[in-house]
N, CA, C and O atoms as a CHARMM CRD file, in Angstrom:
* protein
*
  252
    1    1 MET  N     -8.90700   9.72500 -22.41600 PROA 1      0.00000
    2    1 MET  CA    -8.11500   8.70700 -21.77100 PROA 1      0.00000
    3    1 MET  C     -8.76000   8.29800 -20.45100 PROA 1      0.00000
    4    1 MET  O     -9.50200   9.06100 -19.83300 PROA 1      0.00000
    5    2 ALA  N     -8.46100   7.10000 -20.05200 PROA 2      0.00000
    6    2 ALA  CA    -8.98100   6.60700 -18.77600 PROA 2      0.00000
    7    2 ALA  C     -8.20700   7.23800 -17.62700 PROA 2      0.00000
    8    2 ALA  O     -7.01300   7.52100 -17.72500 PROA 2      0.00000
    9    3 GLU  N     -8.93500   7.44800 -16.53800 PROA 3      0.00000
   10    3 GLU  CA    -8.27900   8.03300 -15.37400 PROA 3      0.00000
   11    3 GLU  C     -7.36500   7.01500 -14.71100 PROA 3      0.00000
   12    3 GLU  O     -7.63000   5.81200 -14.71100 PROA 3      0.00000
   13    4 LYS  N     -6.31100   7.52200 -14.16200 PROA 4      0.00000
   14    4 LYS  CA    -5.35000   6.66400 -13.49000 PROA 4      0.00000
   15    4 LYS  C     -5.86600   6.36300 -12.08400 PROA 4      0.00000
   16    4 LYS  O     -6.29600   7.26900 -11.37100 PROA 4      0.00000
   17    5 LYS  N     -5.82400   5.09800 -11.68900 PROA 5      0.00000
   18    5 LYS  CA    -6.27300   4.72000 -10.36400 PROA 5      0.00000
   19    5 LYS  C     -5.22400   5.12700  -9.34100 PROA 5      0.00000
   20    5 LYS  O     -4.02200   5.01800  -9.58100 PROA 5      0.00000
   21    6 SER  N     -5.69800   5.59000  -8.21300 PROA 6      0.00000
   22    6 SER  CA    -4.76100   5.97200  -7.16000 PROA 6      0.00000
   23    6 SER  C     -4.29400   4.72400  -6.42600 PROA 6      0.00000
   24    6 SER  O     -5.01500   3.73100  -6.32700 PROA 6      0.00000
   25    7 ALA  N     -3.09600   4.79800  -5.92600 PROA 7      0.00000
   26    7 ALA  CA    -2.54300   3.67200  -5.18400 PROA 7      0.00000
   27    7 ALA  C     -3.21200   3.61000  -3.82300 PROA 7      0.00000
   28    7 ALA  O     -3.11800   4.54900  -3.03200 PROA 7      0.00000
   29    8 GLY  N     -3.88600   2.50600  -3.55200 PROA 8      0.00000
   30    8 GLY  CA    -4.57400   2.33300  -2.28200 PROA 8      0.00000
   31    8 GLY  C     -3.63500   1.74500  -1.24300 PROA 8      0.00000
   32    8 GLY  O     -2.42600   1.64600  -1.45100 PROA 8      0.00000
   33    9 LYS  N     -4.21500   1.36300  -0.13700 PROA 9      0.00000
   34    9 LYS  CA    -3.42200   0.75000   0.91200 PROA 9      0.00000
   35    9 LYS  C     -2.97200  -0.63100   0.45600 PROA 9      0.00000
   36    9 LYS  O     -3.73400  -1.36400  -0.17300 PROA 9      0.00000
   37   10 SER  N     -1.74900  -0.97600   0.77200 PROA 10     0.00000
   38   10 SER  CA    -1.27200  -2.30900   0.43000 PROA 10     0.00000
   39   10 SER  C     -1.68100  -3.27600   1.52700 PROA 10     0.00000
   40   10 SER  O     -1.89100  -2.88400   2.67500 PROA 10     0.00000
   41   11 LYS  N     -1.79100  -4.53600   1.16000 PROA 11     0.00000
   42   11 LYS  CA    -2.16400  -5.55000   2.13600 PROA 11     0.00000
   43   11 LYS  C     -1.00800  -5.77400   3.09200 PROA 11     0.00000
   44   11 LYS  O      0.15400  -5.79500   2.68600 PROA 11     0.00000
   45   12 SER  N     -1.33400  -5.93800   4.35400 PROA 12     0.00000
   46   12 SER  CA    -0.28600  -6.16200   5.33300 PROA 12     0.00000
   47   12 SER  C      0.12800  -7.63400   5.31100 PROA 12     0.00000
   48   12 SER  O     -0.66000  -8.50600   4.94600 PROA 12     0.00000
   49   13 ASN  N      1.34000  -7.88700   5.69600 PROA 13     0.00000
   50   13 ASN  CA     1.86900  -9.23600   5.75100 PROA 13     0.00000
   51   13 ASN  C      1.42500  -9.87900   7.06300 PROA 13     0.00000
   52   13 ASN  O      1.73600  -9.36100   8.13500 PROA 13     0.00000
   53   14 LYS  N      0.71000 -10.98700   6.99500 PROA 14     0.00000
   54   14 LYS  CA     0.15100 -11.61200   8.18400 PROA 14     0.00000
   55   14 LYS  C      0.86900 -12.91200   8.53500 PROA 14     0.00000
   56   14 LYS  O      0.26700 -13.80800   9.12600 PROA 14     0.00000
   57   15 LEU  N      2.12200 -13.02100   8.18600 PROA 15     0.00000
   58   15 LEU  CA     2.87900 -14.23200   8.48100 PROA 15     0.00000
   59   15 LEU  C      3.11300 -14.41400   9.97100 PROA 15     0.00000
   60   15 LEU  O      3.36800 -15.53300  10.41600 PROA 15     0.00000
   61   16 HSD  N      3.03400 -13.35300  10.74500 PROA 16     0.00000
   62   16 HSD  CA     3.25400 -13.46700  12.18300 PROA 16     0.00000
   63   16 HSD  C      2.19700 -14.33600  12.85200 PROA 16     0.00000
   64   16 HSD  O      2.42000 -14.81800  13.96300 PROA 16     0.00000
   65   17 ARG  N      1.06100 -14.54800  12.21300 PROA 17     0.00000
   66   17 ARG  CA     0.01600 -15.40000  12.76500 PROA 17     0.00000
   67   17 ARG  C      0.32600 -16.88300  12.59900 PROA 17     0.00000
   68   17 ARG  O     -0.26000 -17.71100  13.29600 PROA 17     0.00000
   69   18 LEU  N      1.22900 -17.23400  11.69400 PROA 18     0.00000
   70   18 LEU  CA     1.51400 -18.63200  11.39900 PROA 18     0.00000
   71   18 LEU  C      2.64100 -19.21900  12.23400 PROA 18     0.00000
   72   18 LEU  O      2.87000 -20.42700  12.18500 PROA 18     0.00000
   73   19 TYR  N      3.35100 -18.39600  13.00000 PROA 19     0.00000
   74   19 TYR  CA     4.51200 -18.86100  13.74400 PROA 19     0.00000
   75   19 TYR  C      4.43000 -18.43800  15.20600 PROA 19     0.00000
   76   19 TYR  O      3.83100 -17.41300  15.53400 PROA 19     0.00000
   77   20 ASP  N      5.04200 -19.24200  16.08600 PROA 20     0.00000
   78   20 ASP  CA     5.20100 -18.91500  17.49600 PROA 20     0.00000
   79   20 ASP  C      6.65100 -18.56500  17.74700 PROA 20     0.00000
   80   20 ASP  O      7.54200 -19.31000  17.33900 PROA 20     0.00000
   81   21 ALA  N      6.90900 -17.45600  18.40300 PROA 21     0.00000
   82   21 ALA  CA     8.26800 -17.06200  18.73700 PROA 21     0.00000
   83   21 ALA  C      8.54600 -17.45500  20.18200 PROA 21     0.00000
   84   21 ALA  O      7.88900 -16.97700  21.10700 PROA 21     0.00000
   85   22 LYS  N      9.52300 -18.32900  20.36100 PROA 22     0.00000
   86   22 LYS  CA     9.92600 -18.76300  21.69800 PROA 22     0.00000
   87   22 LYS  C     11.40900 -18.45500  21.84600 PROA 22     0.00000
   88   22 LYS  O     12.25800 -19.17800  21.32500 PROA 22     0.00000
   89   23 GLY  N     11.70800 -17.38600  22.55300 PROA 23     0.00000
   90   23 GLY  CA    13.10700 -16.98000  22.67800 PROA 23     0.00000
   91   23 GLY  C     13.62100 -16.49400  21.34200 PROA 23     0.00000
   92   23 GLY  O     13.08200 -15.54600  20.77000 PROA 23     0.00000
   93   24 GLU  N     14.66000 -17.13900  20.84200 PROA 24     0.00000
   94   24 GLU  CA    15.22400 -16.77500  19.54100 PROA 24     0.00000
   95   24 GLU  C     14.85700 -17.76500  18.44800 PROA 24     0.00000
   96   24 GLU  O     15.40600 -17.68900  17.34900 PROA 24     0.00000
   97   25 SER  N     13.93600 -18.70200  18.71900 PROA 25     0.00000
   98   25 SER  CA    13.55100 -19.68900  17.71700 PROA 25     0.00000
   99   25 SER  C     12.09800 -19.49200  17.30100 PROA 25     0.00000
  100   25 SER  O     11.30400 -18.90800  18.03800 PROA 25     0.00000
  101   26 LEU  N     11.76600 -19.97900  16.12800 PROA 26     0.00000
  102   26 LEU  CA    10.41000 -19.91600  15.60300 PROA 26     0.00000
  103   26 LEU  C      9.86700 -21.33300  15.46400 PROA 26     0.00000
  104   26 LEU  O     10.60000 -22.25500  15.10500 PROA 26     0.00000
  105   27 ALA  N      8.57600 -21.49900  15.75000 PROA 27     0.00000
  106   27 ALA  CA     7.90900 -22.78000  15.57900 PROA 27     0.00000
  107   27 ALA  C      6.63100 -22.53800  14.78300 PROA 27     0.00000
  108   27 ALA  O      5.89800 -21.58600  15.05300 PROA 27     0.00000
  109   28 ARG  N      6.36400 -23.39700  13.80700 PROA 28     0.00000
  110   28 ARG  CA     5.17600 -23.25800  12.98100 PROA 28     0.00000
  111   28 ARG  C      3.95700 -23.72900  13.76300 PROA 28     0.00000
  112   28 ARG  O      4.00300 -24.77700  14.40700 PROA 28     0.00000
  113   29 LYS  N      2.86300 -22.96300  13.71400 PROA 29     0.00000
  114   29 LYS  CA     1.63900 -23.30800  14.42700 PROA 29     0.00000
  115   29 LYS  C      0.84200 -24.38800  13.70300 PROA 29     0.00000
  116   29 LYS  O      0.30400 -25.28700  14.34800 PROA 29     0.00000
  117   30 GLY  N      0.75900 -24.31700  12.39000 PROA 30     0.00000
  118   30 GLY  CA    -0.07200 -25.22500  11.61300 PROA 30     0.00000
  119   30 GLY  C      0.57100 -26.57200  11.37600 PROA 30     0.00000
  120   30 GLY  O      1.70200 -26.82600  11.79200 PROA 30     0.00000
  121   31 LYS  N     -0.17700 -27.43700  10.69400 PROA 31     0.00000
  122   31 LYS  CA     0.29900 -28.77100  10.38800 PROA 31     0.00000
  123   31 LYS  C      1.10800 -28.76700   9.08500 PROA 31     0.00000
  124   31 LYS  O      0.94200 -27.88600   8.24100 PROA 31     0.00000
  125   32 SER  N      1.97900 -29.76100   8.94000 PROA 32     0.00000
  126   32 SER  CA     2.73900 -29.94500   7.71300 PROA 32     0.00000
  127   32 SER  C      2.07200 -31.02200   6.86900 PROA 32     0.00000
  128   32 SER  O      1.33500 -31.85700   7.39200 PROA 32     0.00000
  129   33 CYS  N      2.32600 -31.00500   5.58000 PROA 33     0.00000
  130   33 CYS  CA     1.75800 -31.99200   4.67200 PROA 33     0.00000
  131   33 CYS  C      2.44300 -33.34000   4.88600 PROA 33     0.00000
  132   33 CYS  O      3.67200 -33.40700   4.85200 PROA 33     0.00000
  133   34 PRO  N      1.67800 -34.42200   5.10900 PROA 34     0.00000
  134   34 PRO  CA     2.29900 -35.72500   5.31100 PROA 34     0.00000
  135   34 PRO  C      2.89400 -36.30900   4.03800 PROA 34     0.00000
  136   34 PRO  O      3.79700 -37.14300   4.11600 PROA 34     0.00000
  137   35 LYS  N      2.41300 -35.89500   2.86600 PROA 35     0.00000
  138   35 LYS  CA     2.95000 -36.41200   1.60700 PROA 35     0.00000
  139   35 LYS  C      4.18700 -35.63500   1.16000 PROA 35     0.00000
  140   35 LYS  O      5.16600 -36.24000   0.72400 PROA 35     0.00000
  141   36 CYS  N      4.16100 -34.31700   1.26000 PROA 36     0.00000
  142   36 CYS  CA     5.24300 -33.47000   0.74200 PROA 36     0.00000
  143   36 CYS  C      6.37800 -33.29600   1.74400 PROA 36     0.00000
  144   36 CYS  O      7.51400 -33.04500   1.34000 PROA 36     0.00000
  145   37 GLY  N      6.10600 -33.41900   3.01500 PROA 37     0.00000
  146   37 GLY  CA     7.14800 -33.27500   4.02200 PROA 37     0.00000
  147   37 GLY  C      6.99100 -32.00000   4.83300 PROA 37     0.00000
  148   37 GLY  O      6.00600 -31.27300   4.70500 PROA 37     0.00000
  149   38 GLY  N      7.98700 -31.75200   5.67000 PROA 38     0.00000
  150   38 GLY  CA     7.92100 -30.65600   6.61900 PROA 38     0.00000
  151   38 GLY  C      8.01300 -29.27100   6.02600 PROA 38     0.00000
  152   38 GLY  O      7.66700 -28.30600   6.70700 PROA 38     0.00000
  153   39 GLY  N      8.45600 -29.12300   4.80900 PROA 39     0.00000
  154   39 GLY  CA     8.61400 -27.80800   4.21300 PROA 39     0.00000
  155   39 GLY  C      7.33700 -27.20800   3.65200 PROA 39     0.00000
  156   39 GLY  O      7.33400 -26.05400   3.22200 PROA 39     0.00000
  157   40 PHE  N      6.25400 -27.97100   3.65000 PROA 40     0.00000
  158   40 PHE  CA     5.00900 -27.50300   3.05600 PROA 40     0.00000
  159   40 PHE  C      3.90300 -27.52900   4.09400 PROA 40     0.00000
  160   40 PHE  O      3.56200 -28.58400   4.62800 PROA 40     0.00000
  161   41 ALA  N      3.34300 -26.35900   4.37700 PROA 41     0.00000
  162   41 ALA  CA     2.29300 -26.23400   5.37900 PROA 41     0.00000
  163   41 ALA  C      0.93100 -26.46500   4.74000 PROA 41     0.00000
  164   41 ALA  O      0.74000 -26.23300   3.54700 PROA 41     0.00000
  165   42 LEU  N     -0.00700 -26.92600   5.55600 PROA 42     0.00000
  166   42 LEU  CA    -1.37800 -27.10600   5.10800 PROA 42     0.00000
  167   42 LEU  C     -2.15500 -25.81700   5.34200 PROA 42     0.00000
  168   42 LEU  O     -2.07600 -25.22400   6.41800 PROA 42     0.00000
  169   43 ALA  N     -2.90300 -25.38600   4.33400 PROA 43     0.00000
  170   43 ALA  CA    -3.72800 -24.18200   4.44600 PROA 43     0.00000
  171   43 ALA  C     -4.98200 -24.52500   5.23100 PROA 43     0.00000
  172   43 ALA  O     -5.59000 -25.57200   5.01200 PROA 43     0.00000
  173   44 GLN  N     -5.36700 -23.64900   6.14000 PROA 44     0.00000
  174   44 GLN  CA    -6.54500 -23.88800   6.97200 PROA 44     0.00000
  175   44 GLN  C     -7.73800 -23.14400   6.40100 PROA 44     0.00000
  176   44 GLN  O     -7.71300 -21.92300   6.25000 PROA 44     0.00000
  177   45 HSD  N     -8.78800 -23.90000   6.08500 PROA 45     0.00000
  178   45 HSD  CA   -10.04700 -23.34700   5.62100 PROA 45     0.00000
  179   45 HSD  C    -11.10800 -23.60400   6.67900 PROA 45     0.00000
  180   45 HSD  O    -10.81500 -24.17500   7.72900 PROA 45     0.00000
  181   46 LYS  N    -12.33300 -23.18800   6.41000 PROA 46     0.00000
  182   46 LYS  CA   -13.39600 -23.31500   7.40100 PROA 46     0.00000
  183   46 LYS  C    -13.72600 -24.77900   7.69400 PROA 46     0.00000
  184   46 LYS  O    -13.97000 -25.13400   8.84800 PROA 46     0.00000
  185   47 ASP  N    -13.73600 -25.62800   6.67500 PROA 47     0.00000
  186   47 ASP  CA   -14.15700 -27.01400   6.84600 PROA 47     0.00000
  187   47 ASP  C    -13.08700 -28.03900   6.48300 PROA 47     0.00000
  188   47 ASP  O    -13.38000 -29.23300   6.43900 PROA 47     0.00000
  189   48 ARG  N    -11.84200 -27.60000   6.21900 PROA 48     0.00000
  190   48 ARG  CA   -10.81100 -28.53300   5.79100 PROA 48     0.00000
  191   48 ARG  C     -9.42900 -27.89300   5.91200 PROA 48     0.00000
  192   48 ARG  O     -9.31100 -26.68100   6.09000 PROA 48     0.00000
  193   49 VAL  N     -8.38600 -28.71700   5.81500 PROA 49     0.00000
  194   49 VAL  CA    -7.01100 -28.25600   5.64900 PROA 49     0.00000
  195   49 VAL  C     -6.48300 -28.92100   4.39000 PROA 49     0.00000
  196   49 VAL  O     -6.75800 -30.09800   4.15500 PROA 49     0.00000
  197   50 CYS  N     -5.72700 -28.18800   3.57300 PROA 50     0.00000
  198   50 CYS  CA    -5.27100 -28.77200   2.31800 PROA 50     0.00000
  199   50 CYS  C     -3.88600 -28.24200   1.94500 PROA 50     0.00000
  200   50 CYS  O     -3.48000 -27.15600   2.35900 PROA 50     0.00000
  201   51 CYS  N     -3.17800 -29.04100   1.15300 PROA 51     0.00000
  202   51 CYS  CA    -1.84800 -28.70700   0.66100 PROA 51     0.00000
  203   51 CYS  C     -1.99200 -28.06700  -0.71900 PROA 51     0.00000
  204   51 CYS  O     -2.75100 -28.55300  -1.55700 PROA 51     0.00000
  205   52 GLY  N     -1.27400 -26.99900  -0.94600 PROA 52     0.00000
  206   52 GLY  CA    -1.34600 -26.31600  -2.23200 PROA 52     0.00000
  207   52 GLY  C     -0.51900 -26.97800  -3.31100 PROA 52     0.00000
  208   52 GLY  O     -0.72400 -26.71000  -4.49500 PROA 52     0.00000
  209   53 LYS  N      0.41100 -27.83700  -2.92900 PROA 53     0.00000
  210   53 LYS  CA     1.28000 -28.48500  -3.90800 PROA 53     0.00000
  211   53 LYS  C      0.67400 -29.78100  -4.44100 PROA 53     0.00000
  212   53 LYS  O      0.51100 -29.94100  -5.65100 PROA 53     0.00000
  213   54 CYS  N      0.33900 -30.70600  -3.54000 PROA 54     0.00000
  214   54 CYS  CA    -0.13600 -32.02500  -3.98500 PROA 54     0.00000
  215   54 CYS  C     -1.64900 -32.17800  -3.83400 PROA 54     0.00000
  216   54 CYS  O     -2.19700 -33.20900  -4.22500 PROA 54     0.00000
  217   55 HSD  N     -2.33200 -31.18900  -3.28100 PROA 55     0.00000
  218   55 HSD  CA    -3.78000 -31.16900  -3.08700 PROA 55     0.00000
  219   55 HSD  C     -4.27000 -32.21600  -2.08700 PROA 55     0.00000
  220   55 HSD  O     -5.41700 -32.65600  -2.16800 PROA 55     0.00000
  221   56 TYR  N     -3.41700 -32.61600  -1.15000 PROA 56     0.00000
  222   56 TYR  CA    -3.83100 -33.47700  -0.04500 PROA 56     0.00000
  223   56 TYR  C     -4.82000 -32.69300   0.80000 PROA 56     0.00000
  224   56 TYR  O     -4.57400 -31.52800   1.11200 PROA 56     0.00000
  225   57 THR  N     -5.95000 -33.31900   1.18000 PROA 57     0.00000
  226   57 THR  CA    -7.00000 -32.62300   1.91700 PROA 57     0.00000
  227   57 THR  C     -7.46300 -33.47000   3.08900 PROA 57     0.00000
  228   57 THR  O     -7.65500 -34.67800   2.95100 PROA 57     0.00000
  229   58 GLU  N     -7.64300 -32.84100   4.24000 PROA 58     0.00000
  230   58 GLU  CA    -8.25500 -33.45500   5.40100 PROA 58     0.00000
  231   58 GLU  C     -9.50500 -32.64600   5.72500 PROA 58     0.00000
  232   58 GLU  O     -9.42900 -31.43300   5.91700 PROA 58     0.00000
  233   59 PHE  N    -10.65600 -33.31700   5.78800 PROA 59     0.00000
  234   59 PHE  CA   -11.91200 -32.64500   6.09400 PROA 59     0.00000
  235   59 PHE  C    -12.17700 -32.75700   7.57900 PROA 59     0.00000
  236   59 PHE  O    -11.87600 -33.78200   8.19100 PROA 59     0.00000
  237   60 SER  N    -12.74100 -31.70400   8.16800 PROA 60     0.00000
  238   60 SER  CA   -13.10900 -31.74600   9.57600 PROA 60     0.00000
  239   60 SER  C    -14.50300 -32.33300   9.71200 PROA 60     0.00000
  240   60 SER  O    -15.31900 -32.24000   8.79500 PROA 60     0.00000
  241   61 ARG  N    -14.76300 -32.92400  10.83900 PROA 61     0.00000
  242   61 ARG  CA   -16.06100 -33.55400  11.07900 PROA 61     0.00000
  243   61 ARG  C    -17.10400 -32.49100  11.39800 PROA 61     0.00000
  244   61 ARG  O    -16.83800 -31.54900  12.14600 PROA 61     0.00000
  245   62 ALA  N    -18.28400 -32.64900  10.82900 PROA 62     0.00000
  246   62 ALA  CA   -19.39100 -31.73400  11.12100 PROA 62     0.00000
  247   62 ALA  C    -20.00900 -32.12400  12.44700 PROA 62     0.00000
  248   62 ALA  O    -20.15200 -33.31000  12.74500 PROA 62     0.00000
  249   63 LYS  N    -20.37400 -31.13400  13.24300 PROA 63     0.00000
  250   63 LYS  CA   -20.96500 -31.40100  14.55500 PROA 63     0.00000
  251   63 LYS  C    -22.45500 -31.43100  14.48700 PROA 63     0.00000
  252   63 LYS  O    -23.11500 -31.64300  15.50500 PROA 63     0.00000
């Protein structure tokens, strides 16, 4: 039989990087999708930001 893999470390939740806490309210740091509305955040990549739902993409300018 195959050996059972041991349970490794689980990935930590990094949602605290996406929000700013001001007092008792939270504010989103990133941009929202202009097509889908405020409920959908744009994912930040090295050279672009894109929406996972409608695939709207904004490319950054190369220097």
